[in-house]
C-alpha positions in Angstrom: -8.2 -12.8 -6.0 -10.6 -13.3 -3.7 -11.5 -10.7 -1.2 -11.9 -12.5 2.4 -12.7 -9.4 4.6 -16.6 -8.2 4.5 -18.0 -6.1 7.6 -20.7 -7.8 9.3 -23.3 -7.1 12.3 -21.8 -5.5 15.3 -18.8 -3.8 13.7 -17.7 -1.0 14.4 -17.2 1.6 11.4 -15.4 5.0 11.1 -15.4 7.7 8.5 -11.9 8.9 7.7 -10.7 11.5 5.6 -7.3 10.2 3.6 -5.0 13.4 2.3 -5.0 13.2 -1.7 -2.2 14.8 -3.1 -1.6 14.8 -6.6 1.3 15.7 -8.7 1.4 18.2 -11.5 2.0 16.1 -14.6 5.4 14.6 -14.6 6.2 14.5 -11.5 8.1 12.0 -9.6 11.5 12.8 -10.7 11.7 16.7 -10.0 8.3 17.8 -9.3 5.9 18.2 -6.8 6.1 19.6 -3.1 9.8 20.2 -4.2 11.3 16.9 -2.4 11.4 15.3 -6.1 8.4 12.7 -5.5 5.5 13.9 -7.7 3.0 13.8 -4.9 2.8 17.2 -3.4 1.0 20.1 -4.4 -2.3 19.9 -5.8 -5.7 18.4 -4.7 -6.6 19.5 -1.0 -9.8 17.1 -1.5 -9.9 14.4 0.2 -11.1 10.7 -0.3 -12.5 9.2 3.2 -12.3 5.9 4.2 -14.6 3.7 6.4 -12.6 1.4 8.6 -14.1 -1.2 10.2 -12.8 -3.1 13.5 -15.0 -6.3 14.2 -15.3 -7.0 18.2 -14.1 -3.5 19.1 -16.0 -0.7 19.4 -12.9 1.4 20.5 -10.8 0.9 17.1 -7.3 1.6 19.4 -8.5 -2.0 20.9 -8.2 -3.7 17.7 -4.5 -3.1 17.1 -3.8 -6.7 17.3 -6.8 -7.9 15.6 -8.2 -6.6 12.1 -8.2 -3.3 11.2 -10.2 -3.5 8.2 -11.0 -1.0 5.0 -14.6 -1.7 4.5 -14.7 1.5 1.5 -13.9 4.4 0.2 -15.9 7.8 -0.8 -14.6 10.4 -3.1 -15.1 13.8 -2.5 -17.9 13.6 -5.4 -19.5 11.4 -3.3 -18.5 8.5 -5.7 -18.4 5.5 -3.3 -16.1 2.3 -3.8 -16.8 -0.9 -2.1 -14.6 -3.6 -1.5 -15.5 -5.3 -5.0 -13.8 -2.7 -6.7 -10.4 -2.9 -4.5 -7.6 -4.6 -7.0 -5.3 -6.7 -4.7 -2.0 -8.5 -6.7 -2.7 -11.5 -8.2 1.2 -12.0 -8.0 4.7 -11.0 -6.7 7.7 -11.9 -8.4 11.2 -10.6 -8.8 12.1 -10.7 -5.3 15.6 -8.5 -4.5 17.2 -8.4 -0.8 20.6 -9.3 0.7 20.1 -8.8 3.9 20.8 -8.5 7.0 18.6 -11.4 8.6 15.8 -10.9 11.2 14.7 -7.7 9.6 12.5 -8.2 6.3 9.4 -9.8 6.8 5.7 -9.7 6.9 3.4 -9.3 10.1 -0.1 -9.3 11.2 -1.6 -9.5 14.4 -1.7 -12.5 16.3 -5.4 -12.2 16.8 -5.8 -11.2 13.1 -8.7 -13.4 11.2 -8.2 -11.5 7.8 -4.5 -12.1 6.7 -2.1 -14.7 8.3 -1.3 -13.8 11.6 2.2 -13.7 13.0 5.4 -12.3 11.5 7.5 -14.2 8.9 10.7 -13.4 8.1 12.1 -14.0 4.0 15.1 -15.9 5.8 13.0 -18.6 7.2 11.0 -19.6 4.4 12.8 -22.3 3.1 13.1 -23.8 6.8 16.8 -22.8 6.9 16.6 -19.4 8.4 20.5 -18.5 8.8 20.6 -17.2 5.1 18.9 -16.0 2.4 18.4 -18.3 -0.6 16.5 -18.0 -3.9 13.8 -20.4 -2.8 13.6 -17.8 0.5 12.8 -14.9 -2.3 10.0 -17.4 -3.8 8.6 -17.9 -1.2 8.2 -14.9 0.6 7.0 -13.4 -3.1 4.0 -16.1 -1.7 3.8 -14.1 1.4 3.8 -10.8 0.3 1.4 -11.6 -2.2 -0.8 -12.9 0.6 0.1 -9.8 2.9 -1.0 -6.9 0.2 -4.0 -9.1 -1.0 -6.4 -8.3 2.1 -8.0 -5.6 3.6 -6.5 -5.6 6.8 -4.0 -2.5 7.8 -2.8 -4.8 10.3 -0.9 -7.1 7.6 2.0 -5.2 6.5 5.5 -5.4 4.8 8.1 -3.9 7.3 11.7 -3.7 6.9 13.5 -3.5 10.2 17.1 -2.1 8.9 18.4 0.3 6.8 18.9 -1.4 3.4 17.2 -1.8 0.3 14.5 -4.5 -1.6 12.4 -4.5 -4.6 9.9 -6.5 -5.8 7.4 -6.6 -8.8 3.4 -6.6 -8.0 1.2 -8.1 -10.7 -2.1 -6.4 -10.3 -5.4 -8.8 -10.2 -6.5 -6.8 -12.9 -5.5 -3.5 -14.7 -6.2 -0.1 -13.3 -7.2 2.6 -15.4 -7.1 6.5 -14.7 -10.9 7.4 -14.5 -9.3 11.2 -16.1 -6.8 11.9 -18.3 -5.4 14.5 -16.0 -5.3 15.2 -12.4 -8.1 14.8 -10.2 -10.1 13.9 -7.4 -9.7 10.0 -7.7 -6.0 8.9 -7.2 -6.2 5.3 -7.8 -3.5 4.0 -5.5 -3.0 4.6 -2.0 0.5 3.5 0.6 -0.2 3.1 4.0 3.0 3.6 6.0 2.8 3.0 9.6 4.2 6.6 11.4 4.7 7.7 7.7 8.4 8.6 8.3 10.0 6.3 5.7 10.5 6.4 1.8 9.7 4.0 -1.0 9.3 4.6 -4.8 7.0 3.3 -7.3 7.2 2.6 -11.0 4.7 1.6 -13.3 5.7 -1.3 -15.6 4.6 -2.6 -19.1 3.4 -5.8 -19.7 7.2 -6.8 -20.6 8.2 -5.5 -17.0 9.8 -2.7 -18.4 10.1 0.7 -16.7 7.1 2.9 -18.3 6.4 6.7 -17.3 7.7 8.3 -14.3 8.5 6.6 -11.0 7.1 8.5 -8.2 8.8 8.9 -4.6 7.3 8.7 -1.6 8.7 10.8 1.4 7.9 11.4 4.9 6.4 14.7 3.8 4.0 13.5 1.4 2.3 10.4 3.8 -0.3 12.7 6.2 -2.4 11.6 8.9 -6.3 10.1 8.1 -8.5 12.8 9.0 -10.2 13.4 10.5 -9.9 10.2 12.5 -6.4 8.5 12.7 -5.9 5.2 12.6 -4.1 3.1 14.8 -2.3 0.2 13.9 -0.3 -2.6 16.2 3.5 -3.4 16.3 5.3 -6.6 16.7 8.1 -7.7 17.8 10.9 -10.4 16.4 9.2 -13.4 18.4 6.0 -11.9 16.8 4.4 -11.0 20.2 2.4 -7.4 20.2 4.8 -4.7 21.5 3.0 -2.4 23.9 1.1 0.6 22.6 -0.9 1.9 19.2 1.1 3.4 16.3 -0.5 5.9 14.2 -0.9 4.5 10.3 -0.7 7.5 7.4 -1.4 7.7 3.7 0.2 8.3 0.7 -2.1 8.9 -2.6 -1.2 8.6 -6.2 -3.3 9.6 -9.1 -2.1 7.6 -12.2 -0.7 10.5 -14.0 2.0 11.1 -11.5 3.1 7.8 -12.5 3.1 8.9 -16.1 0.6 6.6 -17.2 -3.0 6.6 -17.8 -3.1 2.5 -17.0 -0.9 -0.2 -15.0 -0.7 -3.5 -14.2 2.5 -4.1 -13.2 4.4 -2.1 -10.4 8.0 -2.4 -9.2 8.2 -1.6 -5.0 11.2 -0.4 -3.6 12.3 1.4 -0.5 15.2 2.8 -2.3 14.9 6.8 -3.8 17.7 9.5 -4.5 19.1 11.0 -2.1 18.3 8.7 0.2 16.0 8.6 3.1 14.8 6.1 6.5 14.7 3.0 4.6 12.7 1.1 7.5 9.5 1.0 5.3 6.6 -0.4 6.9 3.6 -0.6 4.3 0.9 -1.8 2.7 -0.4 -1.1 -0.7 -4.2 -0.7 -2.1 -5.2 0.1 -5.7 -8.7 1.0 -6.4 -10.7 0.9 -9.7 -11.7 4.3 -10.7 -12.0 3.9 -14.4 -14.6 5.0 -16.5 -16.9 2.8 -19.0 -15.2 0.0 -20.9 -16.1 1.7 -24.2 -14.8 5.1 -22.7 -11.4 3.9 -22.4 -11.8 1.9 -25.6 -12.3 5.5 -27.4 -9.4 7.0 -26.0 -7.0 4.9 -26.8 -8.5 4.0 -30.7 
């Protein structure tokens, strides 16, 4: 997938440290912080995100436009540029039964990265009164576009207490750089306010579940430090709501998913025991892997 955002001259850039909380091996079902999500405990070191807000010296003024991830720097100094960000190449198997006027993608009306505005699942086929098979198929394309760029204002949002799910096929396979927990998590889930739940499940090449699902809860979604990130929120009509809203992040090392590489992920807002399901999120995968030869040697 083509990366459609790059920072340029006159762009305000902030260094942001992200809480990277990794689980003990076998997390997801019962370890970690005691909440059963597989993300708690472990590593206090944090990657730093550099975020650009083109045209805005004050990042809070960009919440209706572009808030762009520019690069990631891990604690050991390794810098990951946008050419090593991995985005979805496809989104399939969309499940959502309603209500209408709730499940949508949203982006700032002034955004230049991603598709501006709000798009509801039921409106994709031109008949907004119900959710058809065509709606689900077309909304897969819309979600792919939303997750396929670096604009943190461009997110998937559910404004209801009901469930959804879909499968993400990443543009290339993501390999863990280490076969034990480490300071370079490969997956990041950004969530507005950090008060909702999400489950991430690795899938095999036949889209069968593999490894251990990771349940993300509010306790796992931390403020981006030392400088918080602010994004916009948009009404049913697509117009910006007043104010700014903090975007938070949860970090997942592939070991927490019980795998050493992954290409397919199932994303759902259903978790054991329930929780706040009106999730508003963005997914980022990063290639932290060793050289190809090392991968081959490890798995021969």
